[in-house]
C-alpha positions as CSV (number, residue, x, y, z in Angstrom):
1,M,-21.5,11.5,-11.6
2,P,-19.4,14.0,-9.5
3,D,-15.9,15.0,-10.6
4,R,-13.4,12.7,-8.9
5,I,-9.8,13.7,-8.4
6,L,-7.3,11.5,-6.4
7,Y,-4.1,13.2,-5.3
8,V,-1.4,10.5,-5.2
9,G,2.4,10.0,-4.8
10,P,4.2,7.9,-7.4
11,L,5.8,5.7,-4.6
12,S,2.9,5.9,-2.1
13,L,1.6,2.4,-1.3
14,F,-1.5,4.1,0.4
15,S,-2.3,6.0,-2.8
16,R,-2.1,2.7,-4.8
17,K,-4.3,1.0,-2.3
18,V,-7.1,3.5,-3.0
19,E,-6.5,3.2,-6.7
20,I,-7.0,-0.5,-6.5
21,A,-10.3,0.0,-4.7
22,L,-11.5,2.6,-7.3
23,R,-10.6,0.2,-10.2
24,E,-12.4,-2.7,-8.5
25,K,-15.5,-0.6,-8.1
26,G,-15.3,0.6,-11.7
27,L,-15.1,4.2,-10.6
28,P,-13.4,6.6,-13.1
29,Y,-11.1,9.2,-11.6
30,Q,-8.6,11.8,-12.5
31,R,-5.2,11.2,-11.0
32,E,-3.1,14.1,-9.8
33,Y,0.5,13.3,-8.9
34,V,2.3,15.3,-6.2
35,A,5.9,16.3,-6.5
36,F,8.4,13.6,-5.4
37,T,12.2,13.1,-5.6
38,Q,14.5,10.9,-3.6
39,A,16.5,14.0,-2.7
40,K,13.6,16.1,-1.4
41,G,10.8,13.6,-0.8
42,Y,7.3,15.0,-1.2
43,S,8.5,18.6,-1.4
44,P,7.4,21.2,-2.2
45,K,4.0,20.0,-0.9
46,H,1.1,20.2,-3.3
47,P,-1.1,23.1,-2.2
48,A,-4.3,21.1,-2.6
49,V,-3.0,18.4,-0.3
50,V,-1.8,20.9,2.3
51,A,-5.2,22.5,2.3
52,A,-7.1,19.3,2.6
53,N,-5.0,17.1,5.0
54,P,-3.5,18.5,8.3
55,L,-0.8,15.7,7.9
56,Q,0.0,17.1,4.4
57,K,0.1,13.5,3.0
58,V,-1.5,11.7,0.1
59,P,-3.8,10.1,-0.8
60,V,-6.5,12.8,-0.9
61,L,-9.8,12.2,-2.7
62,V,-11.9,15.1,-4.0
63,E,-15.4,14.2,-5.2
64,G,-17.6,17.1,-6.0
65,D,-17.7,19.2,-2.8
66,L,-16.4,16.4,-0.6
67,T,-12.7,16.1,0.3
68,V,-11.5,12.9,2.1
69,F,-8.0,11.9,3.2
70,D,-6.4,8.8,4.7
71,S,-6.5,5.6,2.6
72,T,-8.7,3.7,5.1
73,V,-11.2,6.5,5.4
74,I,-11.4,6.9,1.7
75,M,-12.0,3.2,1.1
76,E,-14.7,3.1,3.7
77,Y,-16.3,6.2,2.1
78,L,-16.2,4.5,-1.3
79,E,-17.8,1.4,0.2
80,D,-20.7,3.4,1.7
81,A,-21.2,5.5,-1.4
82,Y,-20.7,2.8,-4.0
83,P,-21.5,-0.6,-2.3
84,T,-21.4,-2.7,-5.4
85,P,-19.2,-4.6,-5.8
86,P,-18.6,-4.9,-2.1
87,L,-15.1,-4.7,-0.7
88,Y,-16.1,-5.3,3.0
89,P,-18.1,-8.1,4.4
90,R,-21.7,-7.2,5.3
91,E,-21.9,-9.1,8.6
92,P,-20.5,-6.9,11.4
93,K,-18.1,-9.5,12.9
94,A,-16.6,-10.3,9.5
95,R,-16.5,-6.6,8.7
96,A,-14.5,-5.9,11.8
97,E,-12.1,-8.8,11.1
98,C,-11.6,-7.4,7.6
99,R,-10.8,-4.0,9.0
100,L,-8.3,-5.5,11.5
101,V,-6.4,-7.2,8.7
102,E,-6.2,-3.9,6.8
103,L,-5.0,-2.2,9.9
104,E,-2.4,-4.9,10.4
105,A,-1.1,-4.2,6.9
106,D,-1.0,-0.5,7.4
107,E,0.3,-0.2,11.0
108,I,1.9,-3.5,12.1
109,L,3.6,-5.1,9.0
110,F,4.4,-1.6,7.7
111,L,6.4,-0.7,10.8
112,P,9.4,-2.9,9.9
113,V,9.0,-2.1,6.3
114,R,9.8,1.5,7.0
115,N,13.3,0.4,8.0
116,L,13.8,-1.0,4.5
117,L,13.1,2.3,2.7
118,F,16.8,3.3,2.8
119,R,17.3,0.6,0.1
120,T,15.8,3.0,-2.5
121,E,18.5,5.6,-1.7
122,P,22.2,6.0,-2.4
123,P,24.4,4.9,0.5
124,L,25.2,7.6,3.2
125,A,28.6,9.2,3.1
126,D,28.9,8.5,6.9
127,A,30.0,4.8,7.0
128,A,28.8,4.4,10.6
129,R,25.3,5.7,9.9
130,Q,25.1,3.6,6.8
131,A,26.1,0.5,8.7
132,A,23.4,1.3,11.3
133,R,20.8,1.5,8.6
134,V,21.9,-1.8,7.1
135,E,21.7,-3.4,10.5
136,D,18.2,-2.0,11.1
137,G,17.2,-3.4,7.7
138,R,18.5,-6.9,8.7
139,K,16.4,-6.8,11.9
140,A,13.4,-5.6,9.9
141,D,13.8,-8.5,7.4
142,A,13.7,-11.0,10.3
143,E,10.6,-9.4,11.8
144,I,8.9,-9.3,8.4
145,D,9.6,-12.9,7.8
146,R,8.1,-13.7,11.2
147,Q,5.0,-11.8,10.3
148,F,4.9,-13.6,6.9
149,A,4.8,-16.9,8.7
150,G,1.8,-15.7,10.8
151,L,0.0,-14.5,7.7
152,D,0.7,-17.8,5.9
153,A,-0.9,-19.7,8.9
154,R,-3.9,-17.4,9.0
155,L,-4.7,-18.0,5.3
156,D,-4.9,-21.7,6.1
157,G,-5.5,-22.7,2.5
158,R,-8.1,-19.9,1.8
159,D,-7.9,-17.9,-1.4
160,Y,-8.3,-14.6,0.5
161,F,-7.9,-13.3,4.1
162,C,-11.7,-13.0,4.7
163,G,-12.8,-15.8,2.5
164,T,-13.6,-13.6,-0.5
165,F,-11.7,-10.7,-2.0
166,S,-11.9,-7.7,0.2
167,A,-10.3,-4.5,1.5
168,A,-8.2,-6.7,3.8
169,D,-6.5,-8.2,0.7
170,I,-6.0,-4.8,-0.9
171,G,-4.3,-3.3,2.1
172,M,-2.1,-6.4,2.7
173,F,-1.2,-6.7,-0.9
174,M,0.3,-3.3,-1.1
175,T,2.3,-3.7,2.1
176,V,3.6,-7.1,1.0
177,L,4.4,-5.7,-2.5
178,F,6.5,-3.1,-0.7
179,T,8.5,-5.8,1.1
180,Q,9.3,-7.4,-2.2
181,R,10.3,-4.2,-4.0
182,L,12.5,-3.3,-1.1
183,K,14.3,-6.6,-1.3
184,G,12.8,-7.9,1.9
185,P,12.1,-11.6,2.7
186,R,10.7,-13.5,-0.2
187,V,7.1,-14.6,0.0
188,S,8.2,-17.8,-1.8
189,A,9.3,-19.2,1.6
190,H,5.7,-19.3,2.7
191,P,3.6,-21.4,0.2
192,G,0.1,-20.2,1.3
193,L,1.1,-16.5,1.3
194,A,3.0,-16.9,-2.0
195,A,-0.1,-18.5,-3.6
196,W,-2.3,-15.6,-2.3
197,Y,0.3,-13.0,-3.5
198,A,0.3,-14.6,-7.0
199,R,-3.5,-14.6,-7.0
200,M,-3.5,-10.9,-6.2
201,L,-1.1,-10.1,-9.0
202,N,-3.4,-11.9,-11.4
203,R,-6.1,-9.3,-10.6
204,P,-5.9,-6.5,-13.2
205,S,-6.4,-3.8,-10.6
206,C,-3.5,-5.1,-8.5
207,A,-1.3,-5.9,-11.5
208,K,-1.6,-2.3,-12.7
209,A,-0.6,-1.0,-9.3
210,A,2.4,-3.2,-9.3
211,E,3.4,-2.3,-12.8
212,E,3.1,1.4,-12.2
213,M,5.1,1.1,-8.9
214,A,7.8,-0.7,-10.9
215,A,7.8,2.0,-13.5
216,A,8.1,4.7,-10.8
217,D,11.0,2.9,-9.3
218,R,12.8,2.7,-12.6
219,E,12.5,6.5,-12.8
220,L,12.9,7.5,-9.2
221,S,14.7,4.7,-7.3
222,P,17.5,3.4,-9.6
223,D,19.3,2.0,-6.6
224,L,16.7,-0.7,-6.5
225,G,17.9,-2.0,-9.8
């Protein structure tokens, strides 16, 4: 078995996403945390991440002589290299639909979530700038709740977004988890989505990601308390 190192950030949802996939596939790995504080962010940058990823972001997976970055690319590599248990449907149409749900989590739902990140930080000294951030957060809450309603309808009573547990659920779980930790709209207002979210939290791989994120928040984001 090749050596496997995953460079992660303590509050990086994309890092946790890859960790869930590794756990679901039963693949051992060494976790390497990069530096992070609320004051400086991910700075100074970890030299291995800078060397591996032009975007200088985690996660980065190093497996033997192979280095892969970007959570989606890493997950697709893991699926190709270690196909059992599968995290993507085998049939091409279903596989494409799975990838689209994962993309929606990462690039559509996450867009308004970014406007909630200020809730992990102390208020700005400039009252006008702080008020603008709060207003942006209010608008983001409304957009997230609208998207939640769409996700609830799409589940339509199914246990998982693609029928069986898949990468789509992993990606969506981590983004929805972020909405909850950032005091966004409650999933409880959407029964189907709430049932799916509870089902995900009952999976050991997802529960561990949520527990570790909460522990990191207690250390790094006390303003969430």
